Steps between C-alpha positions, in 0.01 A plus 500: 500500500634147542869427488598133525804362672629141495633242741859459380746224579822683595860376455499358850190287428264705709174621343435868565248767396645729226390751248680573175526869418683725264731759647545814303758764588538863390745401226219293340665166573245225580569181679269209596543401865354241735393658833432305822162613634588588860221653710746525787741725310447870567621592153584361161872423452680407178766229513858602427471295181207708378681821597789385278275409211302823492808716516298788659653796671491421867438760770693472820361293784271726706657575839161472678409147389642149483417157361493229759367145501579154625859544373550834681561839347591523139662776299279652223452794268180651369402484130220687323301253294159399374356151567272386222256227606292315234123511562322167427234666283760693305706816558757590755500645851800725572647576837759783485730565793835498668580137573770356718768284328734275687867553414619165638435207261476269802215687659222335300455299181147639435385858490230567759153647440421671830207687658584831333356337185283226649293748712339623178335158457301232677755210492359153484740204522375139505755224472225242523320650200816594317393865479655837560298816425564871554160666473396863478235717346200297382643167609439359848479168688247338730558260780216249546435184704415200292 
């Protein structure tokens, strides 16, 4: 399985690795979302903007966990959703789970694709070659000296 990301120029002019996915909630609403690929993030987190657009029923913030980053601790809720990732050769990979969703619109502009999803793939990011690939199954990569 090969899922392709892109190097995207964000509103602040910085080029970042992203993946566009569809987010499906239990009420069958589907929203396209751009996710920052963040191998340093423990878990996937939806932006407050995405939370608003999907209109999903939010579960309370778990008392035994928190979301923290460079900006400190952020309030969040959990949302049950399915991420749909387009496979390059056709078809869709689905990742069902309870995902964090920021409640403060100032927490982040982009939703974050974290290791809870990324650990299912070999993640290859090359800015020099303008490539981003999430690989699993019968796809792999080789590192060679030339």
